[in-house]
Every structure is written in C-alpha cells, then in structure tokens.
C-alpha positions as a printed Julia matrix, in Angstrom:
185×3 Matrix{Float64}:
 -26.87  -42.05  -34.53
 -27.79  -39.62  -31.77
 -28.24  -36.08  -33.06
 -29.38  -34.45  -29.84
 -27.26  -31.72  -28.36
 -26.98  -30.54  -24.82
 -27.63  -26.86  -24.28
 -26.33  -25.38  -21.05
 -29.09  -23.83  -19.01
 -26.97  -20.92  -17.8
 -23.62  -19.47  -18.8
 -20.69  -20.42  -16.62
 -19.53  -17.55  -14.46
 -15.85  -17.43  -13.62
 -15.19  -17.36   -9.88
 -14.63  -13.92   -8.43
 -11.01  -13.13   -7.67
 -10.24  -12.77   -3.99
  -9.1    -9.3    -3.01
  -6.21   -9.32   -0.57
  -6.99   -7.62    2.7
  -4.6    -5.09    4.17
  -3.45   -7.74    6.66
  -2.84  -10.16    3.79
  -0.72   -7.69    1.84
   1.3    -6.81    4.95
   2.07  -10.52    5.38
   2.93  -10.88    1.68
   5.14   -7.79    1.9
   7.43   -9.46    4.44
   8.28  -12.36    2.13
   7.59  -11.11   -1.4
  10.42  -12.04   -3.81
  10.53   -8.5    -5.22
  11.32   -7.01   -1.86
  13.88   -9.71   -1.09
  15.72   -9.38   -4.41
  15.26   -5.81   -5.68
  15.17   -3.69   -2.52
  18.48   -3.2    -0.74
  18.38   -4.33    2.86
  19.37   -0.89    4.17
  16.33    0.73    2.52
  13.21    1.74    4.41
  10.06    0.35    2.78
   6.75    2.17    2.98
   3.53    0.79    4.31
   1.29   -0.51    1.53
  -1.29    1.99    0.33
  -4.36    0.91   -1.68
  -4.63    2.44   -5.13
  -6.3     2.05   -8.49
  -3.25    3.55  -10.13
  -2.41    2.1   -13.55
  -5.98    0.86  -13.9
  -5.57   -1.99  -11.42
  -6.67   -2.66   -7.87
  -3.29   -2.68   -6.21
  -1.19   -1.87   -3.2
   1.54    0.71   -3.78
   4.95    0.79   -2.1
   8.11    2.88   -2.27
  11.55    2.33   -0.83
  14.25    4.81    0.09
  17.81    4.56    1.35
  17.93    4.96    5.11
  20.78    5.61    7.51
  20.23    4.2    10.98
  22.63    4.85   13.84
  22.08    3.87   17.47
  20.89    6.79   19.56
  20.32    9.04   16.54
  17.2     9.73   14.5
  16.88    7.84   11.22
  17.8     9.8     8.11
  15.85    8.76    5.05
  16.7     9.7     1.5
  14.28   10.34   -1.32
  12.45    7.28   -2.64
  14.51    5.62   -5.34
  12.09    2.85   -6.36
   8.39    2.05   -6.23
   6.08   -0.79   -7.15
   2.48   -1.97   -7.3
   1.37   -5.42   -6.19
  -1.9    -6.75   -7.58
  -4.6    -6.65   -4.9
  -5.95   -9.94   -6.15
  -4.9   -13.2    -4.51
  -1.61  -13.56   -6.37
  -0.02  -10.24   -5.32
   1.82  -10.31   -8.62
   3.98   -7.36   -9.61
   2.12   -4.88  -11.81
   4.85   -2.23  -11.88
   8.36   -2.04  -10.53
  10.33    1.07  -11.41
  13.38    2.97  -10.35
  12.41    6.59   -9.73
  15.31    7.76  -11.91
  13.68    5.95  -14.85
   9.95    6.24  -14.07
   9.15    8.45  -11.06
   5.83    7.95   -9.29
   5.37   11.71   -8.91
   6.54   15.01  -10.34
   7.67   16.24   -6.92
  11.27   15.8    -5.86
  12.28   15.09   -2.31
  15.51   15.38   -0.43
  16.77   13.48    2.55
  14.82   13.99    5.77
  15.59   13.33    9.39
  12.66   11.51   10.9
  11.49   12.51   14.34
  11.96    9.92   17.07
   9.03    7.57   17.51
   6.91    8.83   20.38
   5.64    6.33   22.9
   6.63    2.79   23.67
   7.0    -0.18   21.35
   3.66   -1.42   22.66
   2.08    1.93   21.69
   3.51    1.67   18.16
   2.28   -1.91   17.77
  -1.18   -0.85   18.97
  -1.25    2.06   16.49
  -0.25   -0.26   13.63
  -2.85   -2.85   14.68
  -5.5    -0.1    14.76
  -4.46    1.09   11.3
  -4.49   -2.46    9.93
  -7.96   -3.12   11.35
  -9.37    0.06    9.85
  -7.65   -0.56    6.5
  -9.1    -4.09    6.45
 -12.57   -2.58    6.85
 -12.29    0.31    4.38
  -9.95   -0.89    1.62
 -12.71   -3.06    0.05
 -15.0    -0.01    0.07
 -12.34    2.04   -1.75
 -11.64   -0.75   -4.26
 -15.39   -1.11   -4.93
 -15.63    2.6    -5.81
 -18.1     3.3    -3.02
 -18.11    6.65   -1.24
 -17.81    5.08    2.2
 -18.84    6.4     5.58
 -17.37    9.86    6.22
 -16.7     9.28    9.92
 -15.03    5.91    9.26
 -12.81    7.56    6.64
 -11.91   10.34    9.11
 -10.95    7.73   11.71
  -8.83    5.88    9.16
  -7.16    9.12    8.1
  -6.31    9.92   11.73
  -4.96    6.39   12.27
  -2.84    6.66    9.12
  -1.42   10.06   10.02
  -0.63    8.77   13.52
   1.68    6.13   12.03
   3.14    8.01    9.07
   6.01   10.27    9.98
   5.07   13.84    9.02
   8.1    14.39    6.71
   7.08   11.31    4.68
   3.39   12.12    4.29
   3.86   14.01    0.98
   5.57   10.94   -0.49
   2.68    8.69    0.52
   0.16   11.16   -0.91
   2.04   11.3    -4.22
   2.29    7.5    -4.37
  -1.49    6.94   -4.12
  -3.24   10.27   -4.72
  -6.5     8.51   -5.59
  -6.67    6.81   -2.18
  -5.95   10.02   -0.26
  -8.49   11.96   -2.36
 -11.1     9.28   -1.57
 -10.14    9.27    2.1
 -10.6    13.04    2.34
 -13.81   13.21    0.27
C-alpha cells in the first residue's frame, strides 16, 4: 500500500477577472437583454459611466422618457430607471431599479429641452470616439483606485463635457459621484 501523499508546491491562484473596457461596455450596451426588455424604446439611455457604487466595479446607466419630433429639439424627462452592469467580463446586472422605488440620487429633475447638437454628424462621431479612447485609457486607473495623471483626467473631463448635454450633466454627476470626484481630484 502506498502511503505517500502529494503536496502542491504552490497554492492555485484563480485567474484574474477581465475588466470590460469602455468600448466593450458600449458594445454590450447595444445588445444587453436588460436594455432590450426593460427600457422602453422611446427612452433616451445615458452613456455608461464607471463607478464603484454599491461596492462593485461597474458601469452605471440611466434612462429617461424622450420626445423626439423632426425639426424640434429633443425634450427629455427626468430619469425613471437606472442600473449597474458588472465591469467584469459578464456585464451581469448588479442593480436595476425604477427611480420611483429606489432613486439613484436625492435630487429631483424635471423635463428639459436639450440644445441642438452643434456640428456635423462626423464631428459628433469624432467626439464620441475621442471620449471612448480616453475612457478606455483611464477607466482601469479609476477602477484600480489610482490617483491618475491630472492632465489626462482634465482632458477626459473636457471630452466628457463636450459630449454630455449641459442640462443632463447634473444627472450624470448624481449617477456616479465617485467617478466625477476622482476625475476632478
């Protein structure tokens, strides 16, 4: 009878979970089952914003009813739902809540008329591509808890404010206050 035992030489380390880049989450956003089933088609959906809200590395979103009419500026109501998608490879739902049940902020917002988009479609696409590139570079720094380069954060802040309509900026700030505090630190 063999009584020898095998002793592992080193403890097994679980593989590190992949963190979704900003580009990845934007692609997931387009096809995520939550958005397809729980967000009315006439709603405007926010850009994803990185956050550590609820103790998780996540991307935060809100949606609000929107009235679109040809030749008129879009009118957007107050957010009526919000959610967090896990920043790890699965993009699973961490939180989904109706604002009437569990608001994401103490502030209340009314309907706003958004200013017309300045510039051409090509300009808007370029601004979004610039934002995505900068978010891809700095989101891992934010998730890691690092201070980050001040000038890079200023550039990202400028790119973000260039794409976010001014009347909606308070909603974005309330959705992910930790990210905006980091960005402005």
